[in-house]
Backbone atoms as SQL, in Angstrom:
CREATE TABLE atoms (id INTEGER PRIMARY KEY, chain TEXT, resi INTEGER, resn TEXT, atom TEXT, x REAL, y REAL, z REAL);
INSERT INTO atoms VALUES
  (1, 'A', 1, 'MET', 'N', 49.635, -10.192, 18.818),
  (2, 'A', 1, 'MET', 'CA', 49.605, -10.531, 17.405),
  (3, 'A', 1, 'MET', 'C', 48.457, -11.506, 17.147),
  (4, 'A', 2, 'SER', 'N', 47.733, -11.281, 16.070),
  (5, 'A', 2, 'SER', 'CA', 46.600, -12.147, 15.778),
  (6, 'A', 2, 'SER', 'C', 47.060, -13.488, 15.208),
  (7, 'A', 3, 'GLU', 'N', 46.181, -14.432, 15.286),
  (8, 'A', 3, 'GLU', 'CA', 46.467, -15.787, 14.822),
  (9, 'A', 3, 'GLU', 'C', 46.416, -15.850, 13.293),
  (10, 'A', 4, 'TYR', 'N', 47.297, -16.629, 12.708),
  (11, 'A', 4, 'TYR', 'CA', 47.334, -16.839, 11.259),
  (12, 'A', 4, 'TYR', 'C', 46.154, -17.720, 10.879),
  (13, 'A', 5, 'ARG', 'N', 45.292, -17.264, 9.978),
  (14, 'A', 5, 'ARG', 'CA', 44.059, -17.974, 9.627),
  (15, 'A', 5, 'ARG', 'C', 43.976, -18.213, 8.116),
  (16, 'A', 6, 'TYR', 'N', 42.909, -18.866, 7.699),
  (17, 'A', 6, 'TYR', 'CA', 42.647, -19.193, 6.297),
  (18, 'A', 6, 'TYR', 'C', 42.760, -17.954, 5.408),
  (19, 'A', 7, 'GLU', 'N', 42.093, -16.880, 5.820),
  (20, 'A', 7, 'GLU', 'CA', 42.065, -15.663, 5.010),
  (21, 'A', 7, 'GLU', 'C', 43.468, -15.079, 4.829),
  (22, 'A', 8, 'ASP', 'N', 44.283, -15.168, 5.867),
  (23, 'A', 8, 'ASP', 'CA', 45.664, -14.681, 5.783),
  (24, 'A', 8, 'ASP', 'C', 46.468, -15.509, 4.780),
  (25, 'A', 9, 'ALA', 'N', 46.266, -16.808, 4.814),
  (26, 'A', 9, 'ALA', 'CA', 46.985, -17.698, 3.901),
  (27, 'A', 9, 'ALA', 'C', 46.586, -17.439, 2.455),
  (28, 'A', 10, 'VAL', 'N', 45.298, -17.229, 2.221),
  (29, 'A', 10, 'VAL', 'CA', 44.824, -16.945, 0.865),
  (30, 'A', 10, 'VAL', 'C', 45.400, -15.624, 0.368),
  (31, 'A', 11, 'LYS', 'N', 45.391, -14.616, 1.221),
  (32, 'A', 11, 'LYS', 'CA', 45.942, -13.314, 0.838),
  (33, 'A', 11, 'LYS', 'C', 47.421, -13.447, 0.472),
  (34, 'A', 12, 'GLN', 'N', 48.154, -14.213, 1.263),
  (35, 'A', 12, 'GLN', 'CA', 49.570, -14.431, 0.984),
  (36, 'A', 12, 'GLN', 'C', 49.754, -15.153, -0.346),
  (37, 'A', 13, 'LEU', 'N', 48.940, -16.162, -0.615),
  (38, 'A', 13, 'LEU', 'CA', 49.034, -16.884, -1.887),
  (39, 'A', 13, 'LEU', 'C', 48.713, -15.978, -3.068),
  (40, 'A', 14, 'GLN', 'N', 47.712, -15.126, -2.905),
  (41, 'A', 14, 'GLN', 'CA', 47.343, -14.229, -3.998),
  (42, 'A', 14, 'GLN', 'C', 48.420, -13.188, -4.267),
  (43, 'A', 15, 'GLU', 'N', 49.067, -12.706, -3.222),
  (44, 'A', 15, 'GLU', 'CA', 50.083, -11.674, -3.386),
  (45, 'A', 15, 'GLU', 'C', 51.413, -12.219, -3.894),
  (46, 'A', 16, 'SER', 'N', 51.852, -13.336, -3.330),
  (47, 'A', 16, 'SER', 'CA', 53.190, -13.828, -3.672),
  (48, 'A', 16, 'SER', 'C', 53.188, -15.110, -4.502),
  (49, 'A', 17, 'GLY', 'N', 52.075, -15.828, -4.508),
  (50, 'A', 17, 'GLY', 'CA', 52.012, -17.087, -5.246),
  (51, 'A', 17, 'GLY', 'C', 52.621, -18.254, -4.495),
  (52, 'A', 18, 'ALA', 'N', 53.002, -18.020, -3.236),
  (53, 'A', 18, 'ALA', 'CA', 53.640, -19.082, -2.443),
  (54, 'A', 18, 'ALA', 'C', 53.266, -18.921, -0.974),
  (55, 'A', 19, 'ILE', 'N', 53.411, -20.031, -0.262),
  (56, 'A', 19, 'ILE', 'CA', 53.180, -20.018, 1.180),
  (57, 'A', 19, 'ILE', 'C', 54.233, -20.925, 1.807),
  (58, 'A', 20, 'GLY', 'N', 54.809, -20.489, 2.895),
  (59, 'A', 20, 'GLY', 'CA', 55.878, -21.239, 3.539),
  (60, 'A', 20, 'GLY', 'C', 55.358, -22.353, 4.431),
  (61, 'A', 21, 'LEU', 'N', 56.192, -23.332, 4.664),
  (62, 'A', 21, 'LEU', 'CA', 55.817, -24.440, 5.537),
  (63, 'A', 21, 'LEU', 'C', 55.566, -23.974, 6.967),
  (64, 'A', 22, 'ALA', 'N', 56.312, -22.987, 7.417),
  (65, 'A', 22, 'ALA', 'CA', 56.107, -22.463, 8.766),
  (66, 'A', 22, 'ALA', 'C', 54.719, -21.835, 8.883),
  (67, 'A', 23, 'ASP', 'N', 54.268, -21.171, 7.819),
  (68, 'A', 23, 'ASP', 'CA', 52.926, -20.577, 7.823),
  (69, 'A', 23, 'ASP', 'C', 51.852, -21.669, 7.832),
  (70, 'A', 24, 'LEU', 'N', 52.068, -22.711, 7.035),
  (71, 'A', 24, 'LEU', 'CA', 51.117, -23.828, 7.023),
  (72, 'A', 24, 'LEU', 'C', 51.047, -24.492, 8.400),
  (73, 'A', 25, 'LYS', 'N', 52.196, -24.622, 9.031),
  (74, 'A', 25, 'LYS', 'CA', 52.254, -25.258, 10.343),
  (75, 'A', 25, 'LYS', 'C', 51.501, -24.434, 11.387),
  (76, 'A', 26, 'SER', 'N', 51.479, -23.122, 11.240),
  (77, 'A', 26, 'SER', 'CA', 50.820, -22.276, 12.231),
  (78, 'A', 26, 'SER', 'C', 49.307, -22.173, 12.042),
  (79, 'A', 27, 'LEU', 'N', 48.791, -22.680, 10.924),
  (80, 'A', 27, 'LEU', 'CA', 47.335, -22.666, 10.700),
  (81, 'A', 27, 'LEU', 'C', 46.639, -23.671, 11.617),
  (82, 'A', 28, 'PRO', 'N', 45.458, -23.319, 12.126),
  (83, 'A', 28, 'PRO', 'CA', 44.674, -24.319, 12.859),
  (84, 'A', 28, 'PRO', 'C', 44.319, -25.479, 11.919),
  (85, 'A', 29, 'HIS', 'N', 44.152, -26.662, 12.457),
  (86, 'A', 29, 'HIS', 'CA', 43.928, -27.866, 11.645),
  (87, 'A', 29, 'HIS', 'C', 42.765, -27.706, 10.671),
  (88, 'A', 30, 'ASP', 'N', 41.631, -27.201, 11.134),
  (89, 'A', 30, 'ASP', 'CA', 40.460, -27.045, 10.259),
  (90, 'A', 30, 'ASP', 'C', 40.764, -26.114, 9.085),
  (91, 'A', 31, 'ASP', 'N', 41.451, -25.009, 9.359),
  (92, 'A', 31, 'ASP', 'CA', 41.808, -24.070, 8.303),
  (93, 'A', 31, 'ASP', 'C', 42.800, -24.698, 7.327),
  (94, 'A', 32, 'LEU', 'N', 43.741, -25.472, 7.837),
  (95, 'A', 32, 'LEU', 'CA', 44.736, -26.125, 6.988),
  (96, 'A', 32, 'LEU', 'C', 44.065, -27.109, 6.035),
  (97, 'A', 33, 'VAL', 'N', 43.183, -27.927, 6.558),
  (98, 'A', 33, 'VAL', 'CA', 42.478, -28.911, 5.727),
  (99, 'A', 33, 'VAL', 'C', 41.668, -28.200, 4.652),
  (100, 'A', 34, 'GLU', 'N', 40.948, -27.162, 5.042),
  (101, 'A', 34, 'GLU', 'CA', 40.134, -26.426, 4.076),
  (102, 'A', 34, 'GLU', 'C', 41.007, -25.746, 3.020),
  (103, 'A', 35, 'LEU', 'N', 42.106, -25.143, 3.435),
  (104, 'A', 35, 'LEU', 'CA', 42.998, -24.480, 2.491),
  (105, 'A', 35, 'LEU', 'C', 43.577, -25.468, 1.486),
  (106, 'A', 36, 'LEU', 'N', 44.016, -26.611, 1.953),
  (107, 'A', 36, 'LEU', 'CA', 44.588, -27.607, 1.045),
  (108, 'A', 36, 'LEU', 'C', 43.553, -28.137, 0.054),
  (109, 'A', 37, 'GLU', 'N', 42.320, -28.316, 0.505),
  (110, 'A', 37, 'GLU', 'CA', 41.250, -28.744, -0.402),
  (111, 'A', 37, 'GLU', 'C', 40.971, -27.663, -1.446),
  (112, 'A', 38, 'GLU', 'N', 40.935, -26.397, -1.021),
  (113, 'A', 38, 'GLU', 'CA', 40.702, -25.300, -1.952),
  (114, 'A', 38, 'GLU', 'C', 41.841, -25.174, -2.957),
  (115, 'A', 39, 'ILE', 'N', 43.074, -25.406, -2.521),
  (116, 'A', 39, 'ILE', 'CA', 44.219, -25.338, -3.429),
  (117, 'A', 39, 'ILE', 'C', 44.112, -26.432, -4.487),
  (118, 'A', 40, 'LYS', 'N', 43.678, -27.627, -4.087),
  (119, 'A', 40, 'LYS', 'CA', 43.508, -28.714, -5.069),
  (120, 'A', 40, 'LYS', 'C', 42.489, -28.322, -6.140),
  (121, 'A', 41, 'VAL', 'N', 41.342, -27.824, -5.705),
  (122, 'A', 41, 'VAL', 'CA', 40.285, -27.416, -6.644),
  (123, 'A', 41, 'VAL', 'C', 40.780, -26.260, -7.505),
  (124, 'A', 42, 'TRP', 'N', 41.433, -25.304, -6.885),
  (125, 'A', 42, 'TRP', 'CA', 41.956, -24.125, -7.567),
  (126, 'A', 42, 'TRP', 'C', 42.934, -24.522, -8.663),
  (127, 'A', 43, 'CYS', 'N', 43.826, -25.445, -8.370),
  (128, 'A', 43, 'CYS', 'CA', 44.816, -25.887, -9.359),
  (129, 'A', 43, 'CYS', 'C', 44.161, -26.645, -10.512),
  (130, 'A', 44, 'LEU', 'N', 43.167, -27.461, -10.204),
  (131, 'A', 44, 'LEU', 'CA', 42.504, -28.255, -11.242),
  (132, 'A', 44, 'LEU', 'C', 41.593, -27.425, -12.138),
  (133, 'A', 45, 'TYR', 'N', 40.753, -26.598, -11.532),
  (134, 'A', 45, 'TYR', 'CA', 39.687, -25.944, -12.284),
  (135, 'A', 45, 'TYR', 'C', 39.925, -24.475, -12.593),
  (136, 'A', 46, 'ALA', 'N', 40.798, -23.804, -11.867),
  (137, 'A', 46, 'ALA', 'CA', 41.032, -22.380, -12.100),
  (138, 'A', 46, 'ALA', 'C', 42.374, -22.125, -12.781),
  (139, 'A', 47, 'GLY', 'N', 43.078, -23.168, -13.121),
  (140, 'A', 47, 'GLY', 'CA', 44.342, -23.018, -13.812),
  (141, 'A', 47, 'GLY', 'C', 45.414, -22.318, -12.992),
  (142, 'A', 48, 'GLY', 'N', 45.247, -22.299, -11.671),
  (143, 'A', 48, 'GLY', 'CA', 46.246, -21.682, -10.807),
  (144, 'A', 48, 'GLY', 'C', 46.219, -20.168, -10.792),
  (145, 'A', 49, 'LYS', 'N', 45.135, -19.554, -11.307),
  (146, 'A', 49, 'LYS', 'CA', 45.031, -18.095, -11.305),
  (147, 'A', 49, 'LYS', 'C', 44.687, -17.622, -9.900),
  (148, 'A', 50, 'ALA', 'N', 45.572, -16.838, -9.318),
  (149, 'A', 50, 'ALA', 'CA', 45.449, -16.429, -7.922),
  (150, 'A', 50, 'ALA', 'C', 44.151, -15.692, -7.617),
  (151, 'A', 51, 'GLU', 'N', 43.643, -14.920, -8.564),
  (152, 'A', 51, 'GLU', 'CA', 42.418, -14.156, -8.300),
  (153, 'A', 51, 'GLU', 'C', 41.180, -15.050, -8.161),
  (154, 'A', 52, 'LYS', 'N', 41.261, -16.293, -8.594),
  (155, 'A', 52, 'LYS', 'CA', 40.126, -17.207, -8.496),
  (156, 'A', 52, 'LYS', 'C', 40.114, -18.043, -7.219),
  (157, 'A', 53, 'LEU', 'N', 41.139, -17.895, -6.380),
  (158, 'A', 53, 'LEU', 'CA', 41.173, -18.610, -5.107),
  (159, 'A', 53, 'LEU', 'C', 40.177, -17.949, -4.160),
  (160, 'A', 54, 'PRO', 'N', 39.255, -18.720, -3.571),
  (161, 'A', 54, 'PRO', 'CA', 38.242, -18.126, -2.685),
  (162, 'A', 54, 'PRO', 'C', 38.882, -17.357, -1.529),
  (163, 'A', 55, 'LYS', 'N', 38.422, -16.126, -1.344),
  (164, 'A', 55, 'LYS', 'CA', 39.006, -15.261, -0.328),
  (165, 'A', 55, 'LYS', 'C', 38.457, -15.543, 1.065),
  (166, 'A', 56, 'GLU', 'N', 37.261, -16.118, 1.122),
  (167, 'A', 56, 'GLU', 'CA', 36.643, -16.360, 2.424),
  (168, 'A', 56, 'GLU', 'C', 36.414, -17.850, 2.617),
  (169, 'A', 57, 'SER', 'N', 36.562, -18.269, 3.834),
  (170, 'A', 57, 'SER', 'CA', 36.368, -19.664, 4.191),
  (171, 'A', 57, 'SER', 'C', 34.916, -20.082, 3.955),
  (172, 'A', 58, 'LYS', 'N', 34.706, -21.226, 3.330),
  (173, 'A', 58, 'LYS', 'CA', 33.344, -21.736, 3.128),
  (174, 'A', 58, 'LYS', 'C', 32.689, -22.097, 4.449),
  (175, 'A', 59, 'LYS', 'N', 33.477, -22.567, 5.402),
  (176, 'A', 59, 'LYS', 'CA', 32.936, -22.920, 6.717),
  (177, 'A', 59, 'LYS', 'C', 32.411, -21.686, 7.425),
  (178, 'A', 60, 'LYS', 'N', 33.107, -20.577, 7.293),
  (179, 'A', 60, 'LYS', 'CA', 32.661, -19.341, 7.927),
  (180, 'A', 60, 'LYS', 'C', 31.400, -18.821, 7.258),
  (181, 'A', 61, 'LYS', 'N', 31.276, -19.018, 5.939),
  (182, 'A', 61, 'LYS', 'CA', 30.065, -18.607, 5.235),
  (183, 'A', 61, 'LYS', 'C', 28.862, -19.394, 5.756),
  (184, 'A', 62, 'LYS', 'N', 29.062, -20.696, 5.985),
  (185, 'A', 62, 'LYS', 'CA', 27.978, -21.528, 6.518),
  (186, 'A', 62, 'LYS', 'C', 27.551, -21.048, 7.892),
  (187, 'A', 63, 'LYS', 'N', 28.525, -20.693, 8.742),
  (188, 'A', 63, 'LYS', 'CA', 28.222, -20.216, 10.088),
  (189, 'A', 63, 'LYS', 'C', 27.442, -18.922, 10.037),
  (190, 'A', 64, 'LYS', 'N', 27.757, -18.036, 9.098),
  (191, 'A', 64, 'LYS', 'CA', 27.062, -16.765, 8.978),
  (192, 'A', 64, 'LYS', 'C', 25.597, -16.972, 8.579),
  (193, 'A', 65, 'LYS', 'N', 25.336, -17.979, 7.740),
  (194, 'A', 65, 'LYS', 'CA', 23.966, -18.269, 7.293),
  (195, 'A', 65, 'LYS', 'C', 23.119, -18.826, 8.420),
  (196, 'A', 66, 'ASP', 'N', 23.731, -19.594, 9.338),
  (197, 'A', 66, 'ASP', 'CA', 22.988, -20.228, 10.435),
  (198, 'A', 66, 'ASP', 'C', 22.597, -19.278, 11.508);
């Protein structure tokens, strides 16, 4: 079974609008920190609309550019 990652958490949030504590606990620390920061921005500036939550990790985008 593959590891639960940022993209999986975002997909779950977009589909159901919720994420469980067990799922948050299984995220790697870096992904958890990034997801929580994105959720804060998403709630403030996107009005909580699930389709506006970034689907891809910003850290992974940076790695792809390098």
